[in-house]
N, C-alpha and C positions, 0 to 999 in steps of 0.2 A: 276468507272468501276470495276466490280468484275470478278474474274476468273470463269470458268465454274463450275457449281454445280455438285456434285456427282450424283444428280438425273438425269442428262442428259444421263448418260452412262448405260442405262438399256438394257433389252433384245431387245427392238425395235430398239435402236441405232445400236447395233451390227448386227441385222438382215439386216438393210439397208446398212450399210457401209462395212460389211464383209461377211455375209452369202448369200445374194442375189447377184447372178452373174451379174444381170442387173445394180445394183447400187453400187456394191462394189468398194472401192477405191484402193484395193491392193489384190493380190492373192499369193499363194505359189510359182508359177513359177517366178513372179516378185522378190519375196524375195530371191529365190534361186540364181537368176542372181546377184542381188544387194549384197547379203551376200557373194557370191563367190568372187566378186570384192573386197569388204571390207577386208575379211579375207586373200585373196591372197596378197593384198598390205601390210598388216601387216606382213605377212610371209616374203615378199621381204625385208621389212625394219628390219626384225628380232626382232620384238616386241614380247616378250614372252607372251602368253595368256593362263592362267590357270583358271582365274576367270572372268566370264562375268556377267554383270548386264544389264538387259533389262528393263528400267524404262518406264512404259506406254506400257507394252508388248502386250496388246490386247489379241488376241487368241493364242499367242505364236508362230507366224510364223517363228521367228528367231531361235527358240530353236534347231531344227534338223540341221539347216544349220551350226551354230557355233560348234555344237558337232561333226558334220562330218568333219569340217575343222580343228578343234582342239580337237582330240580325248582325252577323259579324263578330259576335262575342266568342271568346274561347271557352271551351268546356274541358275541365280537368276531372276525370273520374278516378277516384282512389278507393281501393277495396282491400279488405283484410283477407279475403278468400283467394287462395292460390288458384283454385279451380276457375273462378270467374276471371281472374287476371289473364290466365292462359286462354280462356275462351273468347273474351272480349277485348283484350289488350289494355286493361286498366293498369294504372300504377299501383303496385302493392304497398300498403301502408296502413297505419292505424290512426284514428282520430286522437289517440292519446299523445302521439309524438310526431305525427307527420309535419314536415316543415317545407316551406317554400321560400324562394329568394325574394318574393314580393307578396303582400297580402292581396286578397281577392275582394271584388266588389260585392259578390253574393256568394255565401257559403250555404250549402244545403246539407243537412244532417238529419236524415229521416230513419227512425226506427233502430238507431245504432246504440245510443247511450245506455239503454236498459240492459245491455249485455255486459256492462262494465261493473266491476266492483266499486264500492264507495271511494276507495283511494284513487283508482284509475279514472273514475268519473270526474273527480275534482281536477285531475290533470287535464282531462279532455276539455272541460269547460274553459279552463285557462288557455289551452291551446287554441280553441275556437276563437277566443278573443284576440289572439295574435294573428290568426289567419284571415280575419275579416276586417276590412277598412270601411265597409259599407253596411251590408245587412246580412243577417243570419236567418234562415228558415230552419226551425228545430221542431221535430216531432218525437215525443217519447211518452210512453204510458207511465203513469205514476201509481203509487200505492192507493192514492185517493180514487183513481179511476176503477181499481178493483173493488174498493170499499163501496163505491156507488153503483156497482154491478152494471157497468157499461162496457165491459170487456167481454168479447166472445172467447172464452177460454178453450173452446174446441178448435179455434183457428189460431190462437196465440201460442207462441212458443212457451212452454211451461218453465223453461230455464231462465227466463228473464228475471233480473233483480227488480224488486218492487220499491224503488227509492221514493221518498217523499218529494212532493213538488217543491217544497221549500229548499231542498238540497240543490235542485236545478236552479231555482230563482236566485239563490244566494251566490252561486258560482257565476251565473250569467250577469248579474247586476253590476259586477265589477267592471265589465267591459261593454255592456249593452243596456239599452232601454227597451222595455216591452212595447210593441205596437199592437198586439192582439193578433189572433189568428195564427199563432206560431211564429210570427215575425218579430225580429229583434233588430234594433238599429244600433250600429257601433257608435261608441262615444267618440271615435275618430272622425265620424262623418259630420260634416258641417251643415247638413240639410236641416232647415228649421221645421220643428214639429210643434203643433199646438198642444197645450197642456192636456186638454181633454181627449186628444188622440192617443195618449199613453195611458193604458190601464193603471190606475193607482197614482198617476201623475209622477212627477219627479224626474223629468228628463234632464 
């Protein structure tokens, strides 16, 4: 099994999943609600955020939100799609092996990992741990979500891998502690967190 080809993410892909309101999987209003939650929780925990990495940034819906919530922060958009890099000026790269000279305070990875094979997923989770020194926001549908019938398969790309949630948790737990709501706190971050603020405990 191989990860998604870069040829998948062409103009037609983004027209279907982002630009056409009838078939889009996300919009600016949704990201504003989600981003406000993510950033507000990090502010509550007093996680300092000056550098943000959005890996698999798509059309850049997170950019305005994080810059409004953290004025003056830098935003680095990284995309696998050559089409989007040419259109929006993002840095071309993959979550599997993208590297930076310094880690980021907040790493955003939304809807990217299910496109990876199991082997590449493990590499990507390890890489996310190296890229973040603060927090990670991660969104990825799992096999359990399909089994619970909470995925709209008419809107969801049928080419996604259906990895078990345990595979994600196993890879993430080496570098992060879960905070809930898709947020993970880097073990490099010295911010104190109460035991009951971490699902399952064990910070």
